[in-house]
C-alpha positions in Angstrom: 0.0 0.0 0.0 2.9 2.3 0.7 4.2 2.0 -2.8 0.9 3.0 -4.3 0.6 6.2 -2.3 4.2 7.2 -3.2 3.3 6.6 -6.9 0.2 8.8 -6.6 2.3 11.5 -5.0 4.9 11.4 -7.7 2.3 11.6 -10.4 0.1 14.4 -9.0 2.5 16.8 -7.2 4.0 18.3 -10.3 0.5 18.8 -11.8 -0.6 20.7 -8.6 2.4 22.9 -8.3 1.2 25.7 -10.5 -2.1 25.8 -8.7 -0.4 26.0 -5.3 1.8 28.8 -6.5 -1.2 30.7 -8.0 -3.0 30.7 -4.6 0.0 32.2 -2.9 0.0 35.3 -5.2 -1.4 38.4 -3.7 -3.7 39.5 -6.5 -7.4 40.5 -6.7 -9.4 37.4 -5.9 -11.5 37.6 -9.1 -8.4 37.5 -11.3 -6.9 34.7 -9.2 -10.1 32.7 -9.4 -10.3 33.3 -13.1 -6.6 32.1 -13.6 -7.3 29.0 -11.5 -10.3 28.2 -13.6 -8.4 28.8 -16.8 -5.5 26.5 -15.7 -8.1 23.8 -15.0 -9.7 24.5 -18.4 -13.0 25.4 -16.8 -13.8 28.8 -18.3 -16.7 29.3 -20.6 -15.0 29.0 -24.0 -17.1 28.0 -27.0 -15.4 24.6 -26.9 -16.2 24.0 -23.3 -19.8 25.3 -23.6 -20.3 23.0 -26.7 -19.1 20.0 -24.6 -21.9 20.9 -22.2 -24.5 20.9 -24.9 -24.7 24.6 -25.7 -25.3 25.0 -29.5 -23.4 27.7 -31.4 -23.5 28.7 -35.1 -19.8 27.9 -35.0 -17.2 27.3 -32.3 -14.6 29.5 -33.9 -12.6 32.0 -31.8 -14.3 35.4 -31.7 -10.9 37.2 -31.8 -9.3 35.6 -34.9 -12.2 33.6 -36.4 -9.7 30.9 -37.6 -9.6 28.1 -34.9 -11.9 26.6 -32.4 -12.1 28.7 -29.3 -10.5 26.5 -26.6 -8.9 27.8 -23.4 -5.4 27.5 -24.7 -6.3 29.0 -28.0 -8.1 32.1 -26.7 -5.4 32.9 -24.0 -2.2 31.8 -25.8 -2.2 30.7 -29.4 -4.8 33.0 -31.0 -3.1 35.6 -33.1 -4.5 38.3 -30.9 -3.3 36.7 -27.7 0.1 36.0 -29.3 0.3 39.7 -30.2 -0.5 40.7 -26.6 2.2 38.3 -25.1 4.8 39.5 -27.7 4.0 43.1 -26.8 4.4 42.2 -23.2 7.7 40.6 -23.8 8.9 43.7 -25.8 7.7 46.0 -23.0 9.7 43.9 -20.4 12.6 43.5 -22.8 12.6 39.7 -22.4 12.2 36.9 -24.9 10.2 33.9 -24.0 9.1 30.9 -25.9 5.4 30.8 -25.1 4.1 27.3 -24.6 0.7 26.4 -26.1 -0.4 24.5 -22.9 -1.6 27.0 -20.3 0.0 25.3 -17.2 3.4 25.3 -19.0 2.9 28.9 -20.0 2.3 29.8 -16.4 5.3 27.8 -15.2 7.6 29.4 -17.7 7.2 32.8 -16.1 9.6 32.5 -13.2 12.9 34.2 -14.1 16.1 32.7 -12.7 17.8 36.2 -12.3 14.8 37.5 -10.3 14.5 37.1 -6.5 11.4 35.5 -4.9 9.5 38.8 -4.5 10.3 39.8 -8.1 9.0 36.5 -9.4 5.8 37.0 -7.4 5.3 40.4 -9.1 6.2 38.8 -12.4 3.5 36.1 -12.0 0.9 38.8 -11.2 1.5 40.3 -14.6 0.7 36.8 -16.1 -2.6 36.7 -14.2 -3.5 40.2 -15.3 -2.7 39.6 -19.0 -4.8 36.5 -18.9 -7.7 38.3 -17.2 -7.6 41.2 -19.7 -7.5 38.9 -22.7 -10.6 37.3 -21.4 -12.4 40.5 -20.5 -11.6 41.8 -24.0 -12.9 38.6 -25.6 -16.2 39.1 -23.6 -16.4 42.8 -24.7 -16.1 41.6 -28.3 -18.9 39.1 -27.8 -21.3 41.1 -25.6 -20.6 44.7 -26.5 -19.5 44.3 -30.1 -16.2 46.1 -29.5 -13.4 45.7 -32.0 -10.4 43.4 -31.3 -7.4 45.5 -30.0 -4.3 43.7 -28.7 -2.7 47.0 -27.7 -5.7 47.9 -25.6 -5.5 44.6 -23.8 -1.9 45.1 -22.9 -2.4 48.7 -21.9 -5.2 47.8 -19.5 -3.0 45.0 -18.0 -0.1 47.5 -17.6 -2.3 50.1 -15.9 -3.6 47.6 -13.4 -0.2 46.1 -12.9 1.3 49.6 -12.2 -1.5 50.2 -9.6 -0.5 46.9 -7.9 3.2 47.7 -8.1 2.6 51.2 -6.7 1.3 49.5 -3.5 4.0 46.8 -3.4 7.1 48.8 -4.4 6.7 52.2 -2.9 9.4 54.0 -4.9 7.8 53.2 -8.3 6.9 56.2 -10.4 4.7 55.9 -13.4 7.1 57.1 -16.1 10.0 55.0 -14.8 7.7 51.9 -14.6 6.3 52.5 -18.0 9.6 53.0 -19.8 11.8 50.4 -18.0 9.7 48.0 -15.8 12.3 45.2 -15.8 14.8 47.3 -13.9 12.5 47.2 -10.9 13.3 43.5 -10.6 17.0 43.6 -10.9 18.1 45.1 -7.5 
């Protein structure tokens, strides 16, 4: 019996690690809950709703109209989402290979040259970008707004700056906006 419990532990601990780390982040509860649901693939994408019996004219992504709207697609692999993540990388002056699996995408965000606090702040940005991609997707559906990758990133940046302002007292807006990565390197 002992061997079986060890086997189960080995199999499930790596899967749970991103979820445990997510709950340790100090972010707005609504964004944290959304990211948790997204990591479990439990958000109301067209693909997930279709699996539950909801009928659509099509299950194509509302942002790009090219592929089925799955969790990974809408948040990572859609051309609009890719543009947001690439603009985020450019803003931070980093270059990541973005995984197409959401849990891997979340796990890639720790940076080896950042300290523990900096990595926590870094993960908050991931949660925010995810949240604002989803909010924008919903605005396209329910308010007939136009797709705008730059607006998604800008909204995430503004919210991120507001969080940073409370966490890192010496942050001023222009310094943060122009060179946010330097906040992590001391």
